[in-house]
C-alpha positions in Angstrom: 0.0 0.0 0.0 2.8 2.4 0.8 4.4 1.8 -2.7 1.0 2.6 -4.4 0.8 5.9 -2.4 4.4 6.8 -3.4 3.6 6.1 -7.1 0.5 8.2 -6.9 2.4 11.1 -5.3 5.2 10.9 -7.8 2.6 10.9 -10.7 0.8 13.9 -9.1 4.0 15.7 -8.7 4.9 15.1 -12.3 1.6 16.4 -13.5 1.9 19.5 -11.2 5.4 20.2 -12.5 4.3 19.9 -16.1 1.4 22.3 -15.5 3.5 24.6 -13.4 6.2 24.9 -16.1 4.5 25.1 -19.5 7.5 26.8 -21.0 9.4 23.5 -20.8 6.9 21.9 -23.1 7.8 21.8 -26.8 6.0 24.5 -28.7 3.8 23.4 -31.6 5.4 24.4 -34.9 4.2 27.7 -36.5 4.8 28.8 -40.1 3.9 32.2 -41.6 2.4 32.9 -45.0 2.4 36.5 -46.0 -0.1 38.3 -48.1 1.8 40.7 -50.3 1.2 43.1 -53.2 3.0 45.7 -55.3 2.7 49.4 -54.3 0.1 50.2 -56.9 -1.7 46.9 -56.4 -1.2 45.5 -59.9 0.1 42.3 -58.5 -0.8 40.3 -55.4 0.4 37.0 -54.0 1.0 34.7 -51.0 4.6 34.2 -49.8 5.2 31.3 -49.8 2.6 30.1 -52.2 3.5 26.5 -51.6 4.4 25.1 -48.1 5.1 21.6 -46.8 4.4 21.1 -43.1 3.8 18.3 -40.6 0.4 17.6 -39.2 -0.3 19.8 -36.1 1.5 22.8 -37.6 -0.2 26.2 -37.2 0.0 28.5 -40.2 -0.4 32.2 -39.5 -1.5 34.3 -42.5 -0.4 37.9 -42.2 -1.4 40.7 -44.5 1.8 42.7 -45.3 0.2 44.4 -48.3 -0.3 48.1 -47.2 -2.7 48.8 -50.1 -5.2 45.9 -50.0 -7.3 43.7 -47.8 -7.0 40.0 -48.4 -8.5 36.6 -47.3 -7.1 33.2 -46.8 -10.0 30.9 -47.8 -10.1 27.1 -48.2 -11.8 25.8 -51.3 -14.8 24.0 -49.9 -18.6 23.9 -50.6 -19.4 25.3 -47.2 -17.4 28.5 -48.1 -18.9 30.4 -51.0 -20.1 27.1 -52.6 -16.7 26.2 -54.1 -15.6 22.8 -55.1 -13.6 21.0 -52.3 -9.9 21.2 -52.8 -8.8 20.2 -49.2 -8.8 16.7 -47.7 -12.3 15.4 -46.8 -11.1 15.1 -43.1 -10.1 18.7 -43.0 -12.3 21.5 -41.6 -12.8 24.4 -44.0 -11.4 27.8 -42.9 -11.8 31.4 -43.9 -9.9 34.3 -42.4 -12.5 36.9 -43.5 -11.0 40.2 -44.8 -7.7 41.0 -43.2 -6.6 44.7 -43.3 -2.9 45.5 -43.4 -1.0 44.0 -40.5 -3.9 41.8 -39.4 -3.4 38.1 -39.1 -5.3 34.8 -38.9 -4.2 31.4 -37.8 -5.3 27.8 -38.6 -3.8 24.5 -37.4 -3.6 21.8 -40.0 -4.2 18.2 -38.9 -5.5 16.3 -41.9 -2.8 14.9 -44.2 -2.9 15.9 -47.8 -3.1 18.9 -50.1 -4.9 22.0 -48.9 -5.6 24.6 -51.6 -6.6 28.1 -50.7 -7.2 31.5 -52.3 -7.8 35.2 -51.6 -11.5 35.8 -52.2 -11.2 39.2 -54.0 -7.9 38.3 -55.8 -8.3 34.7 -57.0 -8.7 35.7 -60.6 -5.3 37.6 -60.3 -3.7 34.3 -59.3 -3.6 34.8 -55.6 -3.8 31.2 -54.6 -1.7 28.9 -52.5 -1.1 25.3 -51.6 -0.2 23.7 -48.2 0.9 20.1 -48.2 0.5 18.3 -44.9 2.6 15.2 -44.4 3.7 12.9 -47.3 2.0 10.7 -49.8 1.5 7.3 -48.1 0.7 8.8 -44.7 -2.6 7.3 -43.3 -5.5 9.4 -44.6 -3.4 11.2 -47.2 -5.5 12.9 -49.9 -3.6 14.3 -52.9 -4.4 17.4 -55.0 -7.9 17.8 -56.3 -8.3 16.7 -59.9 -8.4 19.4 -62.5 -11.9 20.2 -63.4 -13.9 23.2 -64.7 -14.2 24.6 -61.2 -11.2 26.9 -61.8 -10.1 29.0 -64.7 -7.0 27.5 -66.4 -4.9 30.5 -65.3 -5.8 30.0 -61.7 -5.1 26.2 -61.9 -1.7 27.0 -63.4 -0.8 29.3 -60.5 -0.8 26.4 -58.0 2.8 25.1 -57.4 3.2 21.3 -58.1 2.9 19.1 -55.0 6.2 17.4 -55.9 8.1 20.7 -56.0 6.6 21.7 -52.6 7.7 18.4 -51.1 11.2 18.6 -52.6 11.8 22.2 -51.6 9.6 22.7 -48.5 8.4 26.0 -49.7 7.8 27.7 -53.0 8.0 31.5 -53.5 6.4 33.4 -56.4 9.8 33.6 -58.3 10.3 29.9 -58.0 7.4 29.1 -60.4 8.3 28.3 -64.1 
């Protein structure tokens, strides 16, 4: 009985120490995707526009375009009746309009390809792709098949999944 009490007290002390010192716990990974634009607004983009991350990573979208408001919006029927371009297990997300220097965060858990866009600037090619995990991971869902849900110019703006996985991140100048 004495040994059981000691084990209980040691376990309780460990829990207390963990709760009392949260700075010792490893922080969840956080990546940043910037929303950018030229001074006159003739060009807008996400930086990076392609990003490879592990499940559980939080992505913070930050509007660093002083002349425009932007959104980071997942392609999903629940959001503006768009065709789904995120894994079926993923929850759709929308930042709403972010003014300059505002931000929005979302944590990615579902493995696969998550395509997103800026609501007012999609036609200008302001789209992005986040790849969570690797092909072959349990529940992995690859990129949405090409269909007539997007204009050809918008489809062409998405960086290839293979390039994202090989490089980790794709910037606007990295596209062919």
